[in-house]
C-alpha positions in Angstrom: 144.6 65.8 33.9 142.2 66.7 36.5 143.9 67.7 38.6 145.9 69.9 36.6 142.5 71.8 35.7 142.0 72.2 39.0 145.5 74.2 39.7 144.9 75.9 36.8 141.3 77.5 37.9 142.7 78.0 41.2 145.6 80.3 40.2 143.2 82.1 37.8 140.9 82.8 41.1 144.1 83.8 42.9 145.7 85.8 40.7 145.5 89.4 39.5 143.3 88.5 36.5 140.2 86.3 38.4 137.8 84.4 37.2 135.8 87.6 36.6 137.9 88.5 33.8 137.1 85.8 32.0 133.7 86.0 32.3 131.1 87.7 34.7 128.4 86.0 36.8 124.6 86.7 35.9 123.6 88.9 38.9 122.6 86.8 42.0 118.5 86.4 42.6 117.6 85.5 46.0 114.1 85.7 47.2 113.0 88.5 49.4 112.2 87.3 52.6 108.9 90.4 52.4 108.9 90.9 48.7 107.7 94.2 47.6 103.7 94.0 46.5 101.5 96.8 45.1 97.6 97.1 44.2 95.8 99.5 42.4 92.4 100.0 41.6 90.4 102.6 39.6 86.9 104.2 41.7 85.2 106.1 39.2 87.7 108.5 37.8 90.3 107.9 41.2 93.2 105.9 41.3 94.1 104.3 44.6 96.9 102.9 45.6 98.4 100.4 48.3 102.7 99.8 48.1 103.8 98.0 50.8 106.4 94.9 51.6 104.4 91.6 52.4 106.0 89.2 55.1 104.9 85.5 55.1 103.3 84.0 58.4 106.1 80.7 58.5 104.6 79.1 60.9 104.5 81.6 63.7 101.6 83.2 65.4 101.3 86.3 64.0 98.9 88.8 66.6 99.2 88.8 70.3 102.6 87.2 69.2 105.0 88.4 67.1 102.8 92.2 66.3 101.8 92.4 70.2 98.3 93.8 71.2 98.6 97.5 71.5 101.4 98.4 69.4 102.5 100.8 66.5 102.4 98.6 63.6 103.9 99.7 59.7 101.3 97.1 58.6 104.0 95.3 55.9 107.6 95.3 56.5 110.5 97.2 55.2 110.0 100.5 54.9 106.1 102.3 55.9 103.2 101.0 53.4 101.9 103.7 51.4 98.9 104.8 50.3 97.7 107.0 47.2 95.1 108.3 46.1 94.7 110.7 42.8 91.9 112.8 44.4 90.4 113.4 47.6 88.5 110.7 49.1 86.9 109.8 52.5 87.8 107.1 54.7 86.5 105.8 57.4 84.7 109.0 57.3 87.0 111.0 57.0 88.5 113.6 54.3 91.9 112.6 53.1 93.1 115.2 49.7 94.6 113.8 47.1 98.6 112.4 47.6 101.1 109.9 49.5 100.1 109.0 52.5 102.0 106.2 55.5 99.3 103.3 56.7 100.0 102.7 60.2 97.8 100.3 62.5 97.3 99.1 66.0 95.3 95.7 66.2 93.7 94.7 69.0 91.9 91.2 69.7 88.9 93.1 69.5 89.3 96.1 67.4 92.6 97.8 65.9 93.2 101.3 65.4 93.9 102.5 61.7 96.2 105.1 60.9 96.5 107.4 57.7 99.6 109.6 58.3 101.4 112.6 56.7 104.7 111.4 55.8 104.7 108.3 53.4 108.6 108.1 53.9 109.6 105.9 57.1 111.5 103.5 57.2 109.2 102.2 60.0 107.9 102.9 63.2 110.6 104.9 64.4 110.1 108.0 62.7 106.2 108.1 63.5 105.1 111.7 64.6 101.7 111.4 66.1 101.2 115.0 65.0 101.2 114.0 61.2 98.1 111.9 61.5 95.8 112.6 59.4 92.8 110.8 61.5 92.8 108.1 63.4 89.8 105.6 63.2 88.7 102.1 65.2 88.1 98.8 62.6 87.0 95.7 63.9 88.9 92.3 62.1 88.0 89.4 61.7 88.1 86.1 60.6 89.3 85.6 57.0 90.8 82.7 55.0 94.2 81.3 56.3 96.6 83.7 54.2 100.4 83.2 54.0 101.5 86.7 52.9 100.7 90.0 54.4 98.3 91.2 51.5 96.2 94.4 50.6 93.1 94.3 48.0 90.0 95.7 47.1 86.5 94.6 46.8 83.4 95.8 46.0 84.3 98.4 43.9 81.7 100.4 42.3 81.7 103.9 40.7 81.5 105.6 44.6 83.6 104.1 46.3 85.4 100.6 47.0 86.5 98.7 50.0 90.4 98.1 51.1 90.8 94.9 53.0 93.8 93.8 54.6 94.4 89.9 55.2 97.2 87.8 56.6 97.7 84.5 58.8 93.4 84.4 59.5 92.3 88.0 59.9 90.8 90.7 57.9 90.4 94.2 58.5 88.3 96.3 56.0 88.3 100.1 55.2 85.3 101.7 53.3 86.9 104.2 50.7 84.5 106.2 49.6 84.6 109.0 46.7 82.5 111.9 44.9 82.7 110.6 41.4 79.8 112.2 40.1 80.8 115.7 41.1 84.6 115.1 40.2 83.4 114.3 36.4 81.0 117.5 36.3 83.8 119.9 37.5 85.9 117.3 34.4 83.1 118.0 32.2 82.8 121.7 32.8 86.5 121.8 32.8 86.6 120.5 29.4 84.3 122.3 27.9 85.7 125.6 29.4 88.9 124.6 27.4 87.7 123.6 24.0 87.0 126.7 22.9 91.0 126.8 21.7 90.9 123.8 19.9 87.6 124.4 17.8 89.2 128.0 16.7 92.3 126.4 15.6 89.6 124.1 13.7 88.2 126.7 12.3 91.3 128.2 11.3 92.4 125.0 9.6 89.1 124.2 8.2 89.5 127.8 6.2 92.9 128.1 5.6 93.6 124.5 4.6 90.2 122.7 4.3 89.0 125.8 2.0 85.5 125.1 3.8 84.2 128.6 4.8 80.4 127.5 5.9 81.8 125.2 8.4 84.8 126.9 9.9 82.0 130.1 10.4 80.1 127.0 12.3 83.2 126.1 14.0 84.2 129.3 15.6 80.9 130.2 16.0 80.9 127.1 18.5 84.2 128.4 19.9 83.0 132.3 20.5 79.6 130.5 21.9 82.1 128.7 25.3 84.4 131.3 25.7 84.4 134.7 23.8 88.0 135.5 23.1 90.4 137.8 21.3 91.9 135.1 19.1 88.4 133.2 18.2 87.0 136.4 17.5 89.8 137.4 15.1 89.4 133.5 13.4 85.9 134.9 12.8 86.9 138.4 11.6 89.3 136.7 9.1 86.8 133.8 7.8 84.6 136.9 6.4 87.0 138.7 5.5 87.9 135.2 3.2 84.5 135.5 2.1 84.7 138.5 1.2 82.6 140.2 3.5 84.7 142.8 4.4 82.6 144.8 6.8 81.7 141.6 9.1 84.7 141.0 9.2 85.5 145.2 10.5 83.1 144.3 13.0 84.6 141.4 14.3 88.3 142.7 14.2 87.1 145.9 15.9 85.7 143.6 19.2 89.2 141.5 19.0 90.8 144.6 18.9 88.7 145.2 22.2 89.1 142.1 23.9 93.3 141.7 22.8 93.7 145.4 24.7 92.9 143.3 27.8 95.4 140.3 27.4 99.1 140.5 27.6 99.1 137.6 25.2 97.5 140.2 22.1 99.8 138.2 19.7 98.1 139.3 16.4 97.9 142.8 17.4 99.4 143.9 14.7 97.7 142.1 12.2 94.2 143.3 13.9 95.7 146.9 13.7 96.5 146.3 9.3 92.9 144.9 9.4 91.0 147.6 10.6 93.1 150.0 8.0 92.6 148.2 5.5 89.1 146.8 5.9 86.0 149.0 5.2 83.9 150.1 8.1 80.8 149.9 6.2 
């Protein structure tokens, strides 16, 4: 019986049907020689990410052996190691605008060259163009606990900076990254406040029309106008005043809304404003 089963399986494997006609095998998963890795760190309001492949030591001499001193290295395996910063940063004292870059290094016995290059989509060193370097800087290697796989990591992170470390074999290089978090936060606050006039105006309109709370609606409209006077928030306040029977006050605001709206190509309430100026009393 066993012999007959073996003959049947062999016949299926060599026939047009094949074994796959009966059952599809699961995808084959094997460990990669240099598995993909990534590490991210938020510094204040800035996100920094390193994306790389992580080779192993595997009993080899790495620096001065597998990686000869003085030669350009993609500082990982497979494709070039990528560095992404969501906002402008300073790396080793050099300004790096927000964006994605490739990291290269040139290892040395006593000093390494650390390179940030503008072309992140490189398979290795074959497409490297020094003219695209954002900067080159020297860093000192130091002894570190033995690490089998190449690893990038962040250390000593504060609101204003972090340290990007590369560790492999028994060597570490450290790269300080500085971020102008207070300046970014101030800019974000200013932008938020500058843009808040619209939600405040919309809140004023909803509060008046749906919640029927004219007093609070007027306060919201005034808050919107205090941030930035526009035809829209002035018109919203005009309609609120008209709803409180203050047609004279509403008329003056409608005039102001028309004046501001005449300078805006998106004056989409033009007809309503013009009608109000005909219907509402001037005095």
